[in-house]
VEXBAFI-579525 format. One line per 10 residues: number of its first residue (from 1); for each residue x, y, z of C-alpha. Coordinates in pm, 1 decimal, m for minus. Last residue first. Layout:
<sites>
NUM) X Y Z  ...
</sites>
This chain:
<sites>
157) m1741.8 81.0 m1834.0  m1792.8 m34.1 m1464.6  m1487.9 m257.4 m1446.7  m1267.7 16.0 m1634.4  m1332.7 260.2 m1365.3  m1516.5 598.0 m1402.3  m1826.5 509.4 m1546.4  m2044.6 829.4 m1530.4  m1897.5 990.4 m1850.3  m1978.6 663.2 m2065.5
147) m2318.0 781.0 m2254.6  m2115.9 1095.5 m2354.0  m1848.9 918.6 m2555.2  m1906.2 1120.4 m2891.8  m1953.9 1413.5 m2668.1  m1584.3 1367.5 m2562.9  m1447.4 1300.4 m2911.5  m1633.7 1637.9 m3036.6  m1474.2 1843.0 m2774.4  m1146.2 1729.5 m2821.7
137) m1186.1 1770.6 m3219.5  m1328.6 2130.4 m3145.9  m1021.3 2218.9 m2941.2  m790.6 2103.2 m3209.6  m975.4 2301.2 m3473.7  m954.1 2601.5 m3242.1  m581.1 2556.0 m3211.6  m383.3 2780.1 m2981.0  m30.3 2829.5 m2868.2  53.2 3195.5 m3008.8
127) m156.0 3368.6 m2730.9  85.0 3247.2 m2461.4  10.7 3464.8 m2175.4  m340.7 3575.8 m2283.8  m577.3 3858.8 m2287.3  m336.7 4149.4 m2430.3  m118.3 3873.6 m2654.2  m434.8 3754.4 m2808.4  m692.2 3456.3 m2813.7  m911.7 3582.7 m2545.3
117) m1195.4 3368.0 m2669.4  m1126.3 3122.6 m2925.1  m1289.5 3188.1 m3245.6  m1587.8 3065.6 m3473.8  m1741.4 2881.0 m3182.4  m2006.6 2616.7 m3265.4  m1838.1 2282.1 m3177.7  m1700.7 2471.5 m2843.6  m2068.2 2562.2 m2772.3  m2154.0 2191.6 m2769.4
107) m1857.7 2120.9 m2530.4  m2005.6 2394.9 m2288.3  m2369.7 2231.3 m2319.8  m2238.6 1870.5 m2252.6  m2014.5 1983.1 m1950.8  m2292.1 2187.5 m1801.7  m2542.0 1883.1 m1852.2  m2296.6 1651.7 m1677.3  m2218.4 1906.5 m1411.0  m2604.7 1956.4 m1358.3
97) m2657.7 1597.6 m1319.8  m2401.7 1553.4 m1064.4  m2590.1 1775.5 m833.0  m2375.5 1903.8 m558.0  m2406.4 2245.6 m643.5  m2286.8 2498.1 m348.5  m1981.0 2634.8 m529.5  m1843.7 2501.2 m843.4  m1482.6 2366.3 m927.3  m1405.2 2182.8 m1225.3
87) m1078.0 2007.6 m1289.7  m964.6 1937.6 m1637.6  m822.2 1667.8 m1844.1  m551.1 1429.2 m1976.2  m297.6 1711.9 m2028.6  m54.9 1576.8 m1726.8  m71.8 1936.8 m1600.5  m445.5 1920.5 m1552.6  m625.4 2185.7 m1689.0  m822.2 2445.5 m1487.3
77) m1190.0 2526.1 m1469.1  m1270.2 2761.9 m1173.3  m1543.3 2893.2 m938.4  m1832.6 2824.4 m1122.5  m2155.3 2917.7 m945.7  m2364.6 3089.4 m1216.3  m2385.8 2765.2 m1455.8  m2480.1 2772.0 m1846.1  m2326.2 3093.7 m1976.8  m2016.6 3045.4 m1713.3
67) m1952.9 2715.6 m1924.6  m1876.5 2929.2 m2242.7  m1563.4 3139.3 m2081.6  m1381.4 2873.2 m1901.2  m1447.3 2610.3 m2138.4  m1333.4 2804.5 m2438.6  m1007.5 2941.6 m2262.2  m953.3 2594.4 m2153.8  m1039.2 2413.5 m2493.7  m774.4 2656.7 m2668.0
57) m528.7 2585.4 m2414.8  m595.4 2182.5 m2456.6  m572.2 2217.6 m2840.3  m236.9 2418.9 m2839.9  m119.1 2164.9 m2588.6  m179.3 1822.3 m2734.2  m423.9 1636.7 m2550.1  m303.6 1311.1 m2377.4  m278.1 939.1 m2450.1  m183.4 627.2 m2273.4
47) m54.3 720.2 m1940.0  m396.7 837.6 m1829.9  m696.1 757.7 m2075.2  m782.7 1112.3 m2220.9  m1087.7 1357.1 m2163.4  m1105.9 1349.1 m1801.8  m1344.8 1591.7 m1620.3  m1243.6 1534.2 m1234.1  m1521.1 1754.6 m1037.1  m1442.0 1964.2 m729.7
37) m1721.0 2047.3 m525.6  m1680.8 2376.5 m324.4  m1887.9 2396.0 1.0  m2022.7 2708.8 149.9  m2082.5 2659.1 544.9  m1918.2 2984.7 637.6  m1600.3 2847.0 724.2  m1551.1 2695.0 396.7  m1628.2 2349.3 298.1  m1433.6 2150.7 67.0
27) m1571.7 1855.0 m152.5  m1384.6 1629.4 m361.1  m1293.9 1432.6 m679.3  m1672.8 1408.8 m818.5  m1620.0 1228.4 m1129.2  m1658.8 1286.5 m1495.3  m1518.0 1027.9 m1755.3  m1333.5 963.5 m2081.3  m1159.2 771.2 m1970.6  m1151.7 438.3 m1815.2
17) m969.3 437.6 m1462.5  m803.5 133.3 m1315.7  m412.6 248.5 m1422.8  m481.5 597.1 m1269.9  m531.3 455.8 m919.6  m661.4 738.8 m736.0  m456.9 865.1 m426.0  m245.2 1129.7 m631.0  m601.5 1272.9 m758.4  m693.5 1348.0 m392.9
7) m381.0 1557.2 m328.1  m244.5 1501.2 49.1  m112.1 1169.6 m9.5  m186.8 854.9 147.7  147.5 631.9 147.9  136.1 346.8 m114.7  8.3 10.7 4.4
</sites>
């Protein structure tokens, strides 16, 4: 048995998951009783495939911007350093169905987009590294597998 780590995802056996999936990865309660729900939105199978950086970067911009059209309690959407998915943090919403619907609507918005929001040197720290087509391909691949989003582990799929 490996030592329990402070970071929840470091305690997840990445060899047993079957991407793509969406799972609740943690809940943090604030001093005033608000709760932040962190979701693991996994696009690619860990240690087998990853999102290429320009596509991931554009998808991050698009998900960050478009998701807020569908949910008022988003704290953040952040890409994973391993380039296999994103973390979504929402406040006071423990309804997984809401998150599944949010992701679906947001990815459909990506498919309809004509440009990557904030894709310029004023609004982005690496504006040269974007791919609208790559982001759309990632969104389409994820949407094509929507029926399996709730099955996290290989034996559930």
